[in-house]
C-alpha positions in Angstrom: 0.0 0.0 0.0 2.8 2.4 1.0 4.7 1.6 -2.2 1.8 2.4 -4.5 1.0 5.5 -2.5 4.5 6.7 -2.8 4.5 6.0 -6.6 1.3 7.9 -7.0 -0.4 4.8 -8.5 -4.0 5.6 -7.4 -5.7 3.0 -9.6 -3.6 0.2 -8.0 -4.2 1.7 -4.5 -8.0 1.5 -5.1 -7.7 -2.0 -6.5 -5.6 -3.2 -3.6 -7.9 -1.5 -1.1 -11.0 -3.1 -2.6 -9.4 -6.6 -2.5 -8.2 -6.1 1.0 -11.6 -5.0 2.3 -13.3 -8.0 0.6 -10.8 -10.4 2.1 -11.1 -8.9 5.6 -14.9 -8.9 5.5 -15.0 -12.4 4.3 -12.6 -13.7 6.9 -14.3 -11.7 9.6 -17.6 -13.5 8.8 -15.9 -16.9 8.5 -14.1 -16.4 11.9 -17.3 -15.2 13.6 -19.2 -18.2 12.4 -16.4 -20.6 13.3 -16.1 -19.0 16.8 -19.9 -19.4 17.3 -19.8 -23.0 16.2 -16.6 -23.9 18.2 -17.5 -21.9 21.4 -18.3 -25.0 23.4 -15.5 -27.3 22.2 -12.9 -24.6 22.7 -14.3 -23.7 26.1 -14.2 -27.3 27.1 -10.5 -27.4 26.6 -10.0 -24.9 29.4 -13.0 -25.2 31.8 -14.6 -28.6 31.4 -14.0 -29.3 35.1 -16.8 -27.0 36.2 -20.3 -27.1 34.4 -21.4 -23.6 35.6 -18.1 -22.0 34.6 -18.3 -23.8 31.2 -21.7 -22.4 30.5 -20.6 -18.9 31.4 -17.5 -19.3 29.2 -19.5 -20.6 26.3 -21.9 -17.7 26.5 -19.1 -15.1 26.8 -17.2 -16.7 23.9 -20.3 -16.6 21.7 -21.0 -13.0 22.5 -17.3 -12.0 22.1 -17.1 -13.7 18.8 -19.1 -10.8 17.2 -16.2 -8.6 17.8 -14.4 -10.4 15.0 -16.7 -8.7 12.6 -15.3 -5.3 13.4 -11.7 -6.0 14.6 -10.3 -6.9 11.1 -11.5 -3.6 9.6 -10.3 -1.7 12.6 -6.8 -3.2 12.5 -6.6 -2.7 8.7 -7.7 0.9 9.0 -4.9 1.6 11.4 -2.3 -0.1 9.1 -3.8 1.6 6.1 -3.3 5.1 7.5 0.2 4.2 8.6 1.0 3.1 5.0 -0.4 6.5 3.8 1.9 8.3 6.1 -0.9 9.5 8.3 0.4 8.5 11.7 -2.0 10.7 13.7 -5.1 9.0 12.3 -3.6 5.6 12.7 -2.7 6.4 16.4 -6.2 7.7 17.1 -7.7 4.4 15.7 -5.3 2.4 17.8 -5.9 4.5 20.9 -9.6 4.1 20.5 -9.4 0.4 20.0 -7.0 -0.3 22.9 -8.2 2.2 25.5 -11.4 4.0 24.8 -13.6 1.2 23.5 -12.3 -1.2 26.2 -13.0 1.2 29.0 -16.5 1.9 27.7 -17.1 -1.8 27.3 -16.1 -2.5 30.9 -18.4 0.2 32.1 -21.4 -0.5 29.8 -21.5 -4.3 29.2 -22.3 -5.2 32.9 -25.2 -2.8 32.7 -26.6 -4.4 29.5 -25.8 -8.1 30.3 -25.6 -8.2 34.1 -23.0 -10.6 35.6 -22.4 -12.1 32.2 -21.2 -8.6 30.9 -18.3 -8.8 33.2 -16.9 -12.0 31.6 -17.4 -10.6 28.1 
């Protein structure tokens, strides 16, 4: 991306961007579906010793799996702006992802989901 940006090849930039977004969106959907389907088997690897904890973990994993729909685009957006030499926008996206949205989630999810919101 940075190479084509530096070369001023806007057509190739648009083409590369479209292909990247298609791949990211496709893989985000595939990973979300896989995480939904594999929530129980993966949870059983770690917490099969306690039925109550297993159910809570399966629920939390299933809810958390929806974050895969947005995380790919978010990570790509940060890398995209870095490649375009726009470090400030990239930093703001990363800052929002790593601090702002996590703090907001910790404060809001327990209100929406009760005790299960804590484990999400």
